[in-house]
C-alpha positions, 0 to 999 in steps of 0.5 A: 908445803915449802918451796918448789924445787926445780930439777932436771935430768938427761934422758936419751932418744934415738937422736941424742940426749935431752933434758927432762924438767920436773918440779918437786915439793914436799918431804922425802916420803918413801913413795913419791907421787909422780904427776904426768900432764895431758898432751899439750899441757905441762907440769904446772897444771898440778900446782894446786894438787901438789900443794895439797899432797905435800901438805899431807906429807907426800913427796910430789914430782910434777914432770914436763914431758919432753917437748913441753914446758921447761923440758928439751925438744927432740931433734926428730919430731917423729920420736914424740910418742909413748915409747919415748915418754915411757923411757923418760919416766922410767929414767926419772923413777930411777933418779928418785931412788924409790922402789915404788911410786904412785902416778897421777896422770891426766889424759896422755899422762894417764895413758903413760901411767897405764902403760907402765902399770901393765908391765911385769914387775913394775914399780907402780903402787897406786895409779890415778887416771884422770879422764882417759881410758882404754877406749878413746873414740875417733871423734874426740881425737879429731877434736883434739887434733884440731888445735894440738900442735898449733903455734898461735901468737898472742899480742897480750895475756888477755888474747891468750886467755880467751884462747885457753878458755875456748880450747879448754872449756872442758876443764869446767867452770873455773874462776878468773884466777884459775884461768889466768894461772892456766894461761900464764903457765902455758906461755913463753915469750915471743918477741913482744908477744907470747906463744904456747910453751911447747914444741909445735912439732909434737903433733907431727907423729899424730898427724902422720897417722890414720885417726881411728878409735883407740882400743887398749883393753888388752893393756888395761887387763894387765893392770893389777895395782889399785886404780882410781879413775876420774871422769868428767861428767861431760867428757867426750874422751872417756865415755860413761860406758868405758868408765863403767867397763873399767870398773869390771875389768883389769884392776876393777878401778874405783870410778869418781864422776866429776860434775860440771866438766868434760875433758878433763877435770882440772884438779884445781878445786878441793872438791876434786883434789880431796878425794884423790888425796884421800884415796892415795892415803889409803895405801 
């Protein structure tokens, strides 16, 4: 696929400017694929998918959402939320200079894509939503909040990998090499050890709010672009009945259930990547 090209741009929050980092690969296709990660993850989750899409001739841009990975941290942690994430993504789309984009979003990234695709005159041509939907049960949110925004320190990579295998067991039966990649790409140095590669304050707005079921069905009904939904067969966040309703309402999505994983399919294996790549190529 050629070299991965690192880039960044300045975006604006209520408290000032911040850097939004991204990783780009593939040729200069007229419709870029923007990949948006989950709540506590980063752009490198999409390295295998980006390689496959780039090899198929697509321009792929994987984003570190603000507060994660190589992107900057916000001065006011209460600005971490979807209005800021949407504004940053729109700024990135303007930077790319394309009238249309495809979006692949995992969990939080899928909600960002859904919110953009629900807007009038939006530039989203095709949308892939990975294990998230317009209804999110309270129980799944409480499970995520149990670890989200924590700031553990790890003495070595083995300790960090054990943590990631426990927290992200919903990713499924990954190989040792895949677990090691997910671990190493999630860390930054902290003295002689390691810590997670995000601003731990990203959780403050969620912790300050009352936890309840999330109902975004009115938003889903406004989405009209072709949409693919991936659902982990054992997911507690995207329930089977929610995925079934997503086929009947709004964009009447195509739904693929991914066996052997919960929240969320990691998009590391050809069995998950190939149908996604082929569906995007149908445009």
